[in-house]
A tleap script that builds the chain and sets N, CA, C and O, in Angstrom:
source leaprc.protein.ff14SB
mol = sequence {
  NALA GLY ASP GLY VAL SER LEU GLU ARG SER
  MET VAL PRO LYS ALA PHE ALA GLU LEU PRO
  ASN LEU ILE GLN GLY GLY PRO LEU LEU LEU
  ASN GLN GLY LYS VAL VAL LEU ASN GLY LYS
  ALA GLU ARG PHE SER SER ALA PHE MET ARG
  GLN LYS ALA PRO ARG SER VAL VAL GLY SER
  ASP GLY GLU LEU ILE TRP LEU LEU ALA VAL
  GLU GLY GLN GLY ASN ALA GLY PRO THR LEU
  ARG GLU THR ALA GLU LEU MET GLN LYS LEU
  GLY LEU LYS GLN ALA LEU ASN LEU ASP GLY
  GLY SER SER THR ARG LEU MET VAL ARG ASN
  ARG GLY GLN SER SER GLY ARG GLY PHE GLY
  ALA ALA ILE HIE ASN GLY LEU GLY ILE VAL
  LEU SER PRO ASN CARG
}
set mol.1.N position { 50.365 -114.624 -6.845 }
set mol.1.CA position { 49.374 -115.436 -6.130 }
set mol.1.C position { 48.921 -116.566 -7.046 }
set mol.1.O position { 48.735 -116.376 -8.248 }
set mol.2.N position { 48.747 -117.739 -6.457 }
set mol.2.CA position { 48.320 -118.914 -7.215 }
set mol.2.C position { 46.837 -119.173 -7.053 }
set mol.2.O position { 46.095 -118.345 -6.523 }
set mol.3.N position { 46.423 -120.334 -7.519 }
set mol.3.CA position { 45.025 -120.739 -7.385 }
set mol.3.C position { 44.705 -121.065 -5.933 }
set mol.3.O position { 45.561 -121.534 -5.182 }
set mol.4.N position { 43.458 -120.810 -5.553 }
set mol.4.CA position { 42.996 -121.130 -4.207 }
set mol.4.C position { 42.755 -122.628 -4.056 }
set mol.4.O position { 42.409 -123.311 -5.020 }
set mol.5.N position { 42.939 -123.124 -2.857 }
set mol.5.CA position { 42.734 -124.536 -2.548 }
set mol.5.C position { 41.792 -124.634 -1.362 }
set mol.5.O position { 41.907 -123.865 -0.408 }
set mol.6.N position { 40.872 -125.567 -1.416 }
set mol.6.CA position { 39.993 -125.787 -0.262 }
set mol.6.C position { 40.087 -127.247 0.159 }
set mol.6.O position { 40.384 -128.123 -0.653 }
set mol.7.N position { 39.836 -127.489 1.411 }
set mol.7.CA position { 39.896 -128.835 1.966 }
set mol.7.C position { 38.582 -129.120 2.664 }
set mol.7.O position { 38.132 -128.335 3.499 }
set mol.8.N position { 37.963 -130.249 2.323 }
set mol.8.CA position { 36.725 -130.660 2.973 }
set mol.8.C position { 36.941 -132.004 3.630 }
set mol.8.O position { 37.570 -132.895 3.059 }
set mol.9.N position { 36.420 -132.143 4.827 }
set mol.9.CA position { 36.484 -133.430 5.527 }
set mol.9.C position { 35.061 -133.888 5.806 }
set mol.9.O position { 34.232 -133.121 6.295 }
set mol.10.N position { 34.793 -135.135 5.492 }
set mol.10.CA position { 33.456 -135.673 5.713 }
set mol.10.C position { 33.553 -137.172 5.886 }
set mol.10.O position { 34.358 -137.827 5.224 }
set mol.11.N position { 32.740 -137.716 6.769 }
set mol.11.CA position { 32.682 -139.167 6.955 }
set mol.11.C position { 31.824 -139.812 5.869 }
set mol.11.O position { 31.928 -141.013 5.620 }
set mol.12.N position { 30.977 -139.009 5.227 }
set mol.12.CA position { 30.057 -139.525 4.216 }
set mol.12.C position { 30.276 -138.755 2.916 }
set mol.12.O position { 30.176 -137.528 2.910 }
set mol.13.N position { 30.575 -139.451 1.811 }
set mol.13.CA position { 30.728 -138.752 0.530 }
set mol.13.C position { 29.446 -138.010 0.151 }
set mol.13.O position { 28.348 -138.481 0.447 }
set mol.14.N position { 29.580 -136.867 -0.495 }
set mol.14.CA position { 28.411 -136.070 -0.888 }
set mol.14.C position { 27.405 -136.879 -1.701 }
set mol.14.O position { 26.198 -136.669 -1.582 }
set mol.15.N position { 27.893 -137.799 -2.523 }
set mol.15.CA position { 26.996 -138.606 -3.357 }
set mol.15.C position { 26.038 -139.448 -2.516 }
set mol.15.O position { 24.988 -139.862 -3.006 }
set mol.16.N position { 26.392 -139.706 -1.251 }
set mol.16.CA position { 25.545 -140.523 -0.383 }
set mol.16.C position { 24.583 -139.688 0.457 }
set mol.16.O position { 23.747 -140.251 1.164 }
set mol.17.N position { 24.679 -138.374 0.398 }
set mol.17.CA position { 23.907 -137.492 1.273 }
set mol.17.C position { 22.397 -137.705 1.165 }
set mol.17.O position { 21.687 -137.565 2.161 }
set mol.18.N position { 21.900 -138.036 -0.012 }
set mol.18.CA position { 20.460 -138.203 -0.190 }
set mol.18.C position { 20.002 -139.644 0.000 }
set mol.18.O position { 18.825 -139.948 -0.189 }
set mol.19.N position { 20.911 -140.524 0.369 }
set mol.19.CA position { 20.567 -141.925 0.602 }
set mol.19.C position { 20.508 -142.160 2.110 }
set mol.19.O position { 21.548 -142.189 2.767 }
set mol.20.N position { 19.307 -142.329 2.668 }
set mol.20.CA position { 19.197 -142.437 4.124 }
set mol.20.C position { 19.734 -143.749 4.697 }
set mol.20.O position { 20.126 -143.790 5.863 }
set mol.21.N position { 19.758 -144.801 3.915 }
set mol.21.CA position { 20.186 -146.100 4.414 }
set mol.21.C position { 21.140 -146.757 3.434 }
set mol.21.O position { 20.832 -146.884 2.249 }
set mol.22.N position { 22.292 -147.171 3.924 }
set mol.22.CA position { 23.293 -147.834 3.093 }
set mol.22.C position { 23.803 -149.062 3.820 }
set mol.22.O position { 23.808 -149.102 5.050 }
set mol.23.N position { 24.226 -150.051 3.079 }
set mol.23.CA position { 24.872 -151.221 3.652 }
set mol.23.C position { 26.033 -151.590 2.733 }
set mol.23.O position { 25.928 -151.470 1.512 }
set mol.24.N position { 27.119 -152.031 3.313 }
set mol.24.CA position { 28.279 -152.390 2.502 }
set mol.24.C position { 28.378 -153.899 2.375 }
set mol.24.O position { 27.839 -154.648 3.190 }
set mol.25.N position { 29.057 -154.316 1.369 }
set mol.25.CA position { 29.281 -155.736 1.154 }
set mol.25.C position { 30.335 -155.908 0.083 }
set mol.25.O position { 30.935 -154.941 -0.387 }
set mol.26.N position { 30.546 -157.132 -0.287 }
set mol.26.CA position { 31.492 -157.389 -1.358 }
set mol.26.C position { 32.162 -158.726 -1.151 }
set mol.26.O position { 32.208 -159.262 -0.044 }
set mol.27.N position { 32.662 -159.231 -2.208 }
set mol.27.CA position { 32.673 -158.669 -3.552 }
set mol.27.C position { 31.365 -158.930 -4.299 }
set mol.27.O position { 30.533 -159.735 -3.881 }
set mol.28.N position { 31.215 -158.222 -5.417 }
set mol.28.CA position { 30.088 -158.449 -6.306 }
set mol.28.C position { 30.245 -159.837 -6.911 }
set mol.28.O position { 31.322 -160.195 -7.388 }
set mol.29.N position { 29.165 -160.620 -6.890 }
set mol.29.CA position { 29.214 -161.994 -7.397 }
set mol.29.C position { 28.674 -162.105 -8.819 }
set mol.29.O position { 29.307 -162.709 -9.685 }
set mol.30.N position { 27.490 -161.512 -9.056 }
set mol.30.CA position { 26.843 -161.582 -10.371 }
set mol.30.C position { 26.419 -160.197 -10.827 }
set mol.30.O position { 26.015 -159.362 -10.018 }
set mol.31.N position { 26.515 -159.962 -12.124 }
set mol.31.CA position { 25.972 -158.761 -12.745 }
set mol.31.C position { 25.350 -159.187 -14.065 }
set mol.31.O position { 26.025 -159.768 -14.915 }
set mol.32.N position { 24.080 -158.904 -14.237 }
set mol.32.CA position { 23.325 -159.287 -15.428 }
set mol.32.C position { 23.434 -160.785 -15.699 }
set mol.32.O position { 23.539 -161.215 -16.848 }
set mol.33.N position { 23.408 -161.575 -14.618 }
set mol.33.CA position { 23.419 -163.027 -14.736 }
set mol.33.C position { 24.778 -163.655 -14.965 }
set mol.33.O position { 24.882 -164.878 -15.062 }
set mol.34.N position { 25.819 -162.850 -15.054 }
set mol.34.CA position { 27.168 -163.373 -15.305 }
set mol.34.C position { 28.029 -163.251 -14.055 }
set mol.34.O position { 27.934 -162.271 -13.316 }
set mol.35.N position { 28.867 -164.253 -13.826 }
set mol.35.CA position { 29.811 -164.208 -12.715 }
set mol.35.C position { 30.837 -163.117 -13.012 }
set mol.35.O position { 31.510 -163.150 -14.042 }
set mol.36.N position { 30.949 -162.153 -12.102 }
set mol.36.CA position { 31.866 -161.022 -12.298 }
set mol.36.C position { 32.845 -160.893 -11.131 }
set mol.36.O position { 33.406 -159.822 -10.899 }
set mol.37.N position { 33.038 -161.955 -10.425 }
set mol.37.CA position { 33.891 -161.971 -9.242 }
set mol.37.C position { 35.294 -161.482 -9.584 }
set mol.37.O position { 35.986 -162.089 -10.402 }
set mol.38.N position { 35.712 -160.384 -8.956 }
set mol.38.CA position { 37.040 -159.829 -9.210 }
set mol.38.C position { 37.579 -159.259 -7.899 }
set mol.38.O position { 37.519 -158.055 -7.652 }
set mol.39.N position { 38.100 -160.147 -7.075 }
set mol.39.CA position { 38.593 -159.751 -5.764 }
set mol.39.C position { 39.714 -158.742 -5.819 }
set mol.39.O position { 39.783 -157.848 -4.975 }
set mol.40.N position { 40.592 -158.867 -6.794 }
set mol.40.CA position { 41.729 -157.944 -6.899 }
set mol.40.C position { 41.243 -156.515 -7.137 }
set mol.40.O position { 41.723 -155.578 -6.499 }
set mol.41.N position { 40.292 -156.352 -8.056 }
set mol.41.CA position { 39.767 -155.023 -8.361 }
set mol.41.C position { 39.047 -154.417 -7.159 }
set mol.41.O position { 39.047 -153.199 -6.980 }
set mol.42.N position { 38.428 -155.275 -6.328 }
set mol.42.CA position { 37.704 -154.785 -5.156 }
set mol.42.C position { 38.565 -154.815 -3.893 }
set mol.42.O position { 38.081 -154.556 -2.791 }
set mol.43.N position { 39.843 -155.132 -4.070 }
set mol.43.CA position { 40.836 -155.126 -2.992 }
set mol.43.C position { 40.559 -156.148 -1.894 }
set mol.43.O position { 40.722 -155.863 -0.707 }
set mol.44.N position { 40.140 -157.338 -2.305 }
set mol.44.CA position { 40.029 -158.468 -1.391 }
set mol.44.C position { 41.246 -159.360 -1.612 }
set mol.44.O position { 41.683 -159.547 -2.748 }
set mol.45.N position { 41.786 -159.903 -0.543 }
set mol.45.CA position { 42.986 -160.739 -0.661 }
set mol.45.C position { 42.666 -162.044 -1.381 }
set mol.45.O position { 41.521 -162.498 -1.382 }
set mol.46.N position { 43.678 -162.639 -1.989 }
set mol.46.CA position { 43.478 -163.917 -2.677 }
set mol.46.C position { 43.111 -165.002 -1.666 }
set mol.46.O position { 42.348 -165.911 -1.993 }
set mol.47.N position { 43.642 -164.922 -0.444 }
set mol.47.CA position { 43.285 -165.898 0.593 }
set mol.47.C position { 41.800 -165.796 0.927 }
set mol.47.O position { 41.132 -166.817 1.091 }
set mol.48.N position { 41.280 -164.580 1.029 }
set mol.48.CA position { 39.854 -164.379 1.296 }
set mol.48.C position { 39.016 -164.943 0.155 }
set mol.48.O position { 37.975 -165.555 0.393 }
set mol.49.N position { 39.454 -164.743 -1.059 }
set mol.49.CA position { 38.705 -165.202 -2.224 }
set mol.49.C position { 38.633 -166.726 -2.291 }
set mol.49.O position { 37.660 -167.277 -2.805 }
set mol.50.N position { 39.652 -167.407 -1.778 }
set mol.50.CA position { 39.691 -168.880 -1.822 }
set mol.50.C position { 39.083 -169.538 -0.582 }
set mol.50.O position { 38.816 -170.740 -0.577 }
set mol.51.N position { 38.871 -168.753 0.454 }
set mol.51.CA position { 38.410 -169.300 1.728 }
set mol.51.C position { 37.022 -169.922 1.617 }
set mol.51.O position { 36.119 -169.357 1.000 }
set mol.52.N position { 36.872 -171.095 2.225 }
set mol.52.CA position { 35.561 -171.735 2.319 }
set mol.52.C position { 34.922 -171.283 3.623 }
set mol.52.O position { 35.512 -171.430 4.693 }
set mol.53.N position { 33.711 -170.730 3.533 }
set mol.53.CA position { 33.023 -170.223 4.719 }
set mol.53.C position { 31.538 -170.088 4.422 }
set mol.53.O position { 31.160 -169.913 3.263 }
set mol.54.N position { 30.686 -170.166 5.443 }
set mol.54.CA position { 29.281 -169.827 5.223 }
set mol.54.C position { 29.202 -168.405 4.661 }
set mol.54.O position { 30.068 -167.578 4.944 }
set mol.55.N position { 28.175 -168.122 3.874 }
set mol.55.CA position { 28.050 -166.819 3.205 }
set mol.55.C position { 26.659 -166.231 3.396 }
set mol.55.O position { 25.666 -166.957 3.443 }
set mol.56.N position { 26.600 -164.908 3.507 }
set mol.56.CA position { 25.349 -164.159 3.466 }
set mol.56.C position { 25.341 -163.405 2.142 }
set mol.56.O position { 26.308 -162.723 1.803 }
set mol.57.N position { 24.247 -163.530 1.397 }
set mol.57.CA position { 24.184 -162.956 0.048 }
set mol.57.C position { 22.845 -162.251 -0.142 }
set mol.57.O position { 21.814 -162.727 0.332 }
set mol.58.N position { 22.866 -161.120 -0.836 }
set mol.58.CA position { 21.651 -160.466 -1.297 }
set mol.58.C position { 21.707 -160.473 -2.820 }
set mol.58.O position { 22.761 -160.251 -3.414 }
set mol.59.N position { 20.557 -160.732 -3.443 }
set mol.59.CA position { 20.529 -160.785 -4.899 }
set mol.59.C position { 19.138 -160.533 -5.434 }
set mol.59.O position { 18.187 -160.345 -4.676 }
set mol.60.N position { 19.032 -160.532 -6.747 }
set mol.60.CA position { 17.747 -160.323 -7.404 }
set mol.60.C position { 17.678 -161.170 -8.667 }
set mol.60.O position { 18.665 -161.337 -9.383 }
set mol.61.N position { 16.483 -161.699 -8.921 }
set mol.61.CA position { 16.262 -162.448 -10.155 }
set mol.61.C position { 15.566 -161.581 -11.203 }
set mol.61.O position { 15.170 -162.075 -12.259 }
set mol.62.N position { 15.419 -160.301 -10.913 }
set mol.62.CA position { 14.738 -159.384 -11.819 }
set mol.62.C position { 13.330 -159.072 -11.362 }
set mol.62.O position { 12.753 -158.064 -11.772 }
set mol.63.N position { 12.767 -159.925 -10.515 }
set mol.63.CA position { 11.433 -159.700 -9.971 }
set mol.63.C position { 11.448 -159.623 -8.453 }
set mol.63.O position { 10.798 -158.761 -7.860 }
set mol.64.N position { 12.184 -160.516 -7.834 }
set mol.64.CA position { 12.226 -160.599 -6.377 }
set mol.64.C position { 13.624 -160.309 -5.861 }
set mol.64.O position { 14.615 -160.527 -6.558 }
set mol.65.N position { 13.693 -159.816 -4.636 }
set mol.65.CA position { 14.968 -159.661 -3.944 }
set mol.65.C position { 15.143 -160.883 -3.060 }
set mol.65.O position { 14.233 -161.254 -2.319 }
set mol.66.N position { 16.290 -161.500 -3.135 }
set mol.66.CA position { 16.605 -162.706 -2.375 }
set mol.66.C position { 17.615 -162.373 -1.281 }
set mol.66.O position { 18.571 -161.634 -1.519 }
set mol.67.N position { 17.407 -162.911 -0.093 }
set mol.67.CA position { 18.388 -162.884 0.988 }
set mol.67.C position { 18.715 -164.331 1.294 }
set mol.67.O position { 17.816 -165.117 1.596 }
set mol.68.N position { 19.980 -164.696 1.222 }
set mol.68.CA position { 20.369 -166.097 1.378 }
set mol.68.C position { 21.489 -166.257 2.389 }
set mol.68.O position { 22.378 -165.413 2.502 }
set mol.69.N position { 21.426 -167.362 3.121 }
set mol.69.CA position { 22.540 -167.810 3.954 }
set mol.69.C position { 22.952 -169.153 3.373 }
set mol.69.O position { 22.136 -170.071 3.291 }
set mol.70.N position { 24.202 -169.276 2.971 }
set mol.70.CA position { 24.696 -170.482 2.301 }
set mol.70.C position { 25.720 -171.157 3.200 }
set mol.70.O position { 26.723 -170.555 3.585 }
set mol.71.N position { 25.454 -172.410 3.525 }
set mol.71.CA position { 26.395 -173.189 4.328 }
set mol.71.C position { 26.865 -174.376 3.511 }
set mol.71.O position { 26.270 -174.697 2.482 }
set mol.72.N position { 27.912 -175.021 3.952 }
set mol.72.CA position { 28.412 -176.212 3.286 }
set mol.72.C position { 28.463 -177.372 4.252 }
set mol.72.O position { 28.118 -177.227 5.425 }
set mol.73.N position { 28.884 -178.506 3.774 }
set mol.73.CA position { 29.014 -179.680 4.623 }
set mol.73.C position { 30.066 -179.436 5.686 }
set mol.73.O position { 31.141 -178.907 5.404 }
set mol.74.N position { 29.747 -179.827 6.912 }
set mol.74.CA position { 30.699 -179.640 7.997 }
set mol.74.C position { 30.931 -178.179 8.323 }
set mol.74.O position { 31.966 -177.828 8.890 }
set mol.75.N position { 29.986 -177.326 7.975 }
set mol.75.CA position { 30.074 -175.885 8.199 }
set mol.75.C position { 31.258 -175.229 7.500 }
set mol.75.O position { 31.616 -174.099 7.835 }
set mol.76.N position { 31.876 -175.914 6.532 }
set mol.76.CA position { 32.999 -175.310 5.805 }
set mol.76.C position { 32.508 -174.196 4.893 }
set mol.76.O position { 33.159 -173.158 4.780 }
set mol.77.N position { 31.382 -174.395 4.251 }
set mol.77.CA position { 30.842 -173.393 3.354 }
set mol.77.C position { 31.555 -173.359 2.016 }
set mol.77.O position { 32.598 -173.989 1.843 }
set mol.78.N position { 30.987 -172.616 1.063 }
set mol.78.CA position { 31.568 -172.525 -0.279 }
set mol.78.C position { 32.593 -171.396 -0.394 }
set mol.78.O position { 32.624 -170.489 0.437 }
set mol.79.N position { 33.420 -171.461 -1.418 }
set mol.79.CA position { 34.270 -170.321 -1.768 }
set mol.79.C position { 33.364 -169.252 -2.377 }
set mol.79.O position { 32.187 -169.507 -2.635 }
set mol.80.N position { 33.895 -168.085 -2.601 }
set mol.80.CA position { 33.103 -167.034 -3.234 }
set mol.80.C position { 32.736 -167.408 -4.669 }
set mol.80.O position { 31.631 -167.104 -5.118 }
set mol.81.N position { 33.643 -168.060 -5.393 }
set mol.81.CA position { 33.329 -168.496 -6.758 }
set mol.81.C position { 32.199 -169.522 -6.732 }
set mol.81.O position { 31.272 -169.441 -7.538 }
set mol.82.N position { 32.267 -170.487 -5.814 }
set mol.82.CA position { 31.197 -171.482 -5.695 }
set mol.82.C position { 29.876 -170.807 -5.334 }
set mol.82.O position { 28.819 -171.206 -5.823 }
set mol.83.N position { 29.936 -169.794 -4.488 }
set mol.83.CA position { 28.729 -169.046 -4.119 }
set mol.83.C position { 28.155 -168.336 -5.336 }
set mol.83.O position { 26.945 -168.371 -5.558 }
set mol.84.N position { 29.005 -167.692 -6.123 }
set mol.84.CA position { 28.554 -166.999 -7.337 }
set mol.84.C position { 27.898 -167.980 -8.304 }
set mol.84.O position { 26.852 -167.680 -8.879 }
set mol.85.N position { 28.504 -169.142 -8.483 }
set mol.85.CA position { 27.952 -170.145 -9.398 }
set mol.85.C position { 26.615 -170.678 -8.890 }
set mol.85.O position { 25.719 -170.955 -9.687 }
set mol.86.N position { 26.473 -170.824 -7.573 }
set mol.86.CA position { 25.198 -171.259 -7.001 }
set mol.86.C position { 24.118 -170.207 -7.238 }
set mol.86.O position { 22.989 -170.549 -7.589 }
set mol.87.N position { 24.451 -168.941 -7.051 }
set mol.87.CA position { 23.481 -167.867 -7.285 }
set mol.87.C position { 23.030 -167.868 -8.742 }
set mol.87.O position { 21.856 -167.642 -9.034 }
set mol.88.N position { 23.956 -168.120 -9.644 }
set mol.88.CA position { 23.652 -168.195 -11.072 }
set mol.88.C position { 22.697 -169.364 -11.338 }
set mol.88.O position { 21.733 -169.216 -12.090 }
set mol.89.N position { 22.961 -170.521 -10.725 }
set mol.89.CA position { 22.092 -171.695 -10.905 }
set mol.89.C position { 20.692 -171.455 -10.358 }
set mol.89.O position { 19.723 -172.025 -10.862 }
set mol.90.N position { 20.576 -170.613 -9.327 }
set mol.90.CA position { 19.271 -170.285 -8.756 }
set mol.90.C position { 18.493 -169.299 -9.623 }
set mol.90.O position { 17.320 -169.032 -9.365 }
set mol.91.N position { 19.150 -168.755 -10.658 }
set mol.91.CA position { 18.484 -167.835 -11.576 }
set mol.91.C position { 18.611 -166.370 -11.208 }
set mol.91.O position { 17.896 -165.534 -11.760 }
set mol.92.N position { 19.505 -166.042 -10.290 }
set mol.92.CA position { 19.697 -164.647 -9.939 }
set mol.92.C position { 20.434 -163.914 -11.051 }
set mol.92.O position { 21.281 -164.484 -11.738 }
set mol.93.N position { 20.098 -162.652 -11.213 }
set mol.93.CA position { 20.757 -161.803 -12.208 }
set mol.93.C position { 21.811 -160.919 -11.553 }
set mol.93.O position { 22.834 -160.608 -12.162 }
set mol.94.N position { 21.561 -160.519 -10.323 }
set mol.94.CA position { 22.473 -159.680 -9.557 }
set mol.94.C position { 22.700 -160.374 -8.215 }
set mol.94.O position { 21.760 -160.935 -7.651 }
set mol.95.N position { 23.919 -160.347 -7.699 }
set mol.95.CA position { 24.190 -160.919 -6.379 }
set mol.95.C position { 25.428 -160.269 -5.779 }
set mol.95.O position { 26.418 -160.017 -6.466 }
set mol.96.N position { 25.346 -160.003 -4.476 }
set mol.96.CA position { 26.431 -159.370 -3.733 }
set mol.96.C position { 26.678 -160.155 -2.456 }
set mol.96.O position { 25.747 -160.427 -1.698 }
set mol.97.N position { 27.924 -160.518 -2.218 }
set mol.97.CA position { 28.304 -161.144 -0.955 }
set mol.97.C position { 28.219 -160.081 0.135 }
set mol.97.O position { 28.768 -158.990 -0.017 }
set mol.98.N position { 27.532 -160.395 1.237 }
set mol.98.CA position { 27.435 -159.443 2.337 }
set mol.98.C position { 28.476 -159.719 3.408 }
set mol.98.O position { 29.211 -158.820 3.816 }
set mol.99.N position { 28.535 -160.947 3.856 }
set mol.99.CA position { 29.459 -161.311 4.927 }
set mol.99.C position { 29.577 -162.822 4.924 }
set mol.99.O position { 28.983 -163.500 4.085 }
set mol.100.N position { 30.331 -163.336 5.848 }
set mol.100.CA position { 30.496 -164.778 5.899 }
set mol.100.C position { 31.048 -165.233 7.225 }
set mol.100.O position { 31.234 -164.444 8.152 }
set mol.101.N position { 31.302 -166.517 7.294 }
set mol.101.CA position { 31.849 -167.094 8.516 }
set mol.101.C position { 30.823 -167.143 9.628 }
set mol.101.O position { 29.633 -167.336 9.382 }
set mol.102.N position { 31.291 -166.969 10.855 }
set mol.102.CA position { 30.415 -167.126 12.015 }
set mol.102.C position { 29.386 -166.011 12.140 }
set mol.102.O position { 28.468 -166.119 12.952 }
set mol.103.N position { 29.515 -164.944 11.358 }
set mol.103.CA position { 28.511 -163.878 11.414 }
set mol.103.C position { 27.350 -164.124 10.455 }
set mol.103.O position { 26.419 -163.321 10.404 }
set mol.104.N position { 27.388 -165.214 9.697 }
set mol.104.CA position { 26.301 -165.535 8.776 }
set mol.104.C position { 25.070 -165.968 9.565 }
set mol.104.O position { 25.126 -166.929 10.332 }
set mol.105.N position { 23.966 -165.261 9.377 }
set mol.105.CA position { 22.712 -165.575 10.050 }
set mol.105.C position { 21.556 -165.284 9.103 }
set mol.105.O position { 21.621 -164.366 8.285 }
set mol.106.N position { 20.506 -166.076 9.227 }
set mol.106.CA position { 19.263 -165.790 8.531 }
set mol.106.C position { 18.132 -166.161 9.473 }
set mol.106.O position { 17.986 -167.324 9.850 }
set mol.107.N position { 17.341 -165.185 9.851 }
set mol.107.CA position { 16.215 -165.403 10.760 }
set mol.107.C position { 14.926 -165.065 10.024 }
set mol.107.O position { 14.861 -164.075 9.296 }
set mol.108.N position { 13.905 -165.887 10.215 }
set mol.108.CA position { 12.591 -165.616 9.660 }
set mol.108.C position { 11.591 -165.747 10.797 }
set mol.108.O position { 11.303 -166.854 11.252 }
set mol.109.N position { 11.066 -164.632 11.250 }
set mol.109.CA position { 10.099 -164.607 12.352 }
set mol.109.C position { 10.538 -165.455 13.539 }
set mol.109.O position { 9.714 -166.080 14.206 }
set mol.110.N position { 11.816 -165.471 13.790 }
set mol.110.CA position { 12.397 -166.238 14.898 }
set mol.110.C position { 12.118 -167.735 14.819 }
set mol.110.O position { 12.275 -168.438 15.817 }
set mol.111.N position { 11.711 -168.233 13.666 }
set mol.111.CA position { 11.404 -169.661 13.532 }
set mol.111.C position { 12.594 -170.468 13.049 }
set mol.111.O position { 12.802 -171.596 13.497 }
set mol.112.N position { 13.369 -169.913 12.151 }
set mol.112.CA position { 14.484 -170.667 11.581 }
set mol.112.C position { 15.749 -169.859 11.654 }
set mol.112.O position { 15.733 -168.629 11.596 }
set mol.113.N position { 16.841 -170.569 11.780 }
set mol.113.CA position { 18.112 -169.862 11.861 }
set mol.113.C position { 19.196 -170.676 11.203 }
set mol.113.O position { 19.339 -171.872 11.459 }
set mol.114.N position { 19.951 -170.027 10.360 }
set mol.114.CA position { 21.171 -170.601 9.826 }
set mol.114.C position { 22.293 -169.973 10.626 }
set mol.114.O position { 22.412 -168.748 10.670 }
set mol.115.N position { 23.115 -170.789 11.258 }
set mol.115.CA position { 24.019 -170.237 12.269 }
set mol.115.C position { 25.493 -170.335 11.926 }
set mol.115.O position { 26.321 -170.410 12.834 }
set mol.116.N position { 25.842 -170.337 10.677 }
set mol.116.CA position { 27.256 -170.305 10.323 }
set mol.116.C position { 28.014 -171.511 10.826 }
set mol.116.O position { 27.601 -172.646 10.587 }
set mol.117.N position { 29.101 -171.290 11.510 }
set mol.117.CA position { 29.984 -172.374 11.928 }
set mol.117.C position { 29.621 -172.975 13.281 }
set mol.117.O position { 30.419 -173.723 13.845 }
set mol.118.N position { 28.466 -172.677 13.807 }
set mol.118.CA position { 28.059 -173.283 15.061 }
set mol.118.C position { 28.412 -172.455 16.282 }
set mol.118.O position { 28.046 -172.820 17.399 }
set mol.119.N position { 29.107 -171.365 16.094 }
set mol.119.CA position { 29.356 -170.434 17.187 }
set mol.119.C position { 29.142 -169.048 16.616 }
set mol.119.O position { 29.418 -168.800 15.442 }
set mol.120.N position { 28.661 -168.167 17.428 }
set mol.120.CA position { 28.281 -166.877 16.893 }
set mol.120.C position { 29.274 -165.781 17.177 }
set mol.120.O position { 29.841 -165.700 18.267 }
set mol.121.N position { 29.477 -164.950 16.198 }
set mol.121.CA position { 30.258 -163.733 16.382 }
set mol.121.C position { 29.292 -162.615 16.726 }
set mol.121.O position { 28.100 -162.701 16.431 }
set mol.122.N position { 29.799 -161.584 17.340 }
set mol.122.CA position { 28.962 -160.418 17.594 }
set mol.122.C position { 28.468 -159.876 16.256 }
set mol.122.O position { 29.214 -159.852 15.277 }
set mol.123.N position { 27.227 -159.448 16.217 }
set mol.123.CA position { 26.663 -158.899 14.989 }
set mol.123.C position { 27.055 -157.426 14.903 }
set mol.123.O position { 26.658 -156.621 15.744 }
set mol.124.N position { 27.828 -157.085 13.893 }
set mol.124.CA position { 28.300 -155.716 13.723 }
set mol.124.C position { 27.339 -154.887 12.882 }
set mol.124.O position { 27.259 -153.671 13.054 }
set mol.125.N position { 26.617 -155.524 11.983 }
set mol.125.CA position { 25.617 -154.833 11.188 }
set mol.125.C position { 24.604 -155.857 10.729 }
set mol.125.O position { 24.859 -157.060 10.773 }
set mol.126.N position { 23.469 -155.383 10.294 }
set mol.126.CA position { 22.429 -156.309 9.858 }
set mol.126.C position { 21.511 -155.646 8.858 }
set mol.126.O position { 21.516 -154.427 8.689 }
set mol.127.N position { 20.736 -156.461 8.210 }
set mol.127.CA position { 19.757 -155.999 7.240 }
set mol.127.C position { 18.433 -156.618 7.647 }
set mol.127.O position { 18.294 -157.841 7.652 }
set mol.128.N position { 17.469 -155.793 7.985 }
set mol.128.CA position { 16.168 -156.296 8.412 }
set mol.128.C position { 15.080 -155.874 7.450 }
set mol.128.O position { 15.105 -154.771 6.904 }
set mol.129.N position { 14.130 -156.762 7.251 }
set mol.129.CA position { 12.971 -156.464 6.413 }
set mol.129.C position { 11.742 -156.724 7.266 }
set mol.129.O position { 11.544 -157.833 7.760 }
set mol.130.N position { 10.923 -155.704 7.437 }
set mol.130.CA position { 9.746 -155.804 8.289 }
set mol.130.C position { 8.523 -155.503 7.437 }
set mol.130.O position { 8.465 -154.475 6.762 }
set mol.131.N position { 7.543 -156.408 7.471 }
set mol.131.CA position { 6.310 -156.192 6.724 }
set mol.131.C position { 5.414 -155.236 7.490 }
set mol.131.O position { 5.255 -155.358 8.705 }
set mol.132.N position { 4.840 -154.305 6.791 }
set mol.132.CA position { 3.920 -153.357 7.397 }
set mol.132.C position { 2.564 -154.029 7.581 }
set mol.132.O position { 2.084 -154.686 6.657 }
set mol.133.N position { 1.926 -153.886 8.754 }
set mol.133.CA position { 0.608 -154.506 8.957 }
set mol.133.C position { -0.469 -153.893 8.076 }
set mol.133.O position { -1.550 -154.467 7.944 }
set mol.134.N position { -0.202 -152.748 7.475 }
set mol.134.CA position { -1.180 -152.077 6.615 }
set mol.134.C position { -1.193 -152.608 5.199 }
set mol.134.O position { -2.000 -152.161 4.383 }
set mol.135.N position { -0.320 -153.551 4.886 }
set mol.135.CA position { -0.237 -154.026 3.498 }
set mol.135.C position { -0.746 -155.421 3.364 }
set mol.135.O position { -0.748 -155.974 2.264 }
savepdb mol mol.pdb
quit
């Protein structure tokens, strides 16, 4: 008789079990203030890495969390490298690309909207921040 083998199937890795809310994104743009863009390591195609498109980014300057929608002239938008360099110029220490293209949106109390390429894609996921009236 050999060693026993067990098989587990799960949609969520055990390491995530205690995290009630998760959001995915990528690639990582900045770490400790340095551009760390590595599409190959994160399995993004070279075409995706070079593509110019509006971008949605979350980042931190060490004190505040920033949510940004970045567009370019003619709605072309920046490449991921250009986005990383812009985040660095803004003083962010950490930054993660969330999404891009026509799904890029930024709403603030329904007053302002950055709308990507001028036509909207269905929103597949989102990140909302709601202020508590008690604070």
